[in-house]
C-alpha positions in Angstrom: 164.1 111.9 129.0 164.4 113.6 125.7 163.3 117.1 125.2 160.9 117.4 122.3 160.7 120.7 120.4 157.4 121.5 118.7 157.4 122.7 115.1 156.3 126.1 116.4 159.3 126.4 118.7 161.7 125.3 115.9 160.2 127.9 113.6 160.5 130.5 116.4 164.1 129.7 116.9 164.8 129.8 113.2 163.1 133.2 112.8 164.9 134.5 115.9 168.3 133.4 114.5 167.5 135.1 111.2 166.4 138.3 112.8 169.5 138.4 115.0 171.8 137.8 112.0 170.0 140.5 110.0 170.2 143.0 112.9 173.9 142.3 113.4 174.6 142.7 109.7 172.6 145.9 109.6 174.6 147.2 112.5 177.9 146.4 110.8 176.8 148.1 107.6 175.6 151.2 109.5 179.0 151.3 111.2 180.8 151.1 107.9 178.7 153.8 106.4 179.1 156.1 109.4 182.9 155.7 109.2 182.8 156.4 105.4 180.7 159.5 105.9 183.0 160.8 108.6 186.0 160.2 106.4 184.4 161.9 103.4 183.5 164.9 105.6 187.1 165.1 106.8 188.5 164.9 103.3 186.1 167.6 102.0 186.8 169.8 105.0 190.5 169.4 104.3 190.1 170.4 100.7 188.0 173.5 101.7 190.8 174.5 104.1 193.4 174.2 101.3 191.2 176.2 98.9 190.9 179.0 101.5 194.6 179.0 102.1 195.3 179.1 98.3 192.8 182.0 97.9 194.5 183.9 100.8 197.9 183.4 99.3 196.8 184.5 95.9 195.3 187.7 97.4 198.5 188.4 99.4 200.6 187.9 96.2 198.3 190.3 94.3 198.6 192.9 97.0 202.4 192.5 97.1 202.6 192.7 93.3 200.5 195.9 93.2 202.8 197.4 95.9 205.9 196.7 93.9 204.4 198.4 90.8 203.9 201.7 92.7 
């Protein structure tokens, strides 16, 4: 005996497949974006750390330079 699918069931299966594919793609894109945001935050944080270190080094050099002048 052959199973016979109704037009409604065929449409339901097609819609279900499309929704599942869209959800999977959305999940992949969200994962890519989350990783990119994390990487950007890490890079900006690293830059900020370097800027603070440069500022502190410049202050220390200025203090040492003033001490040498006196």
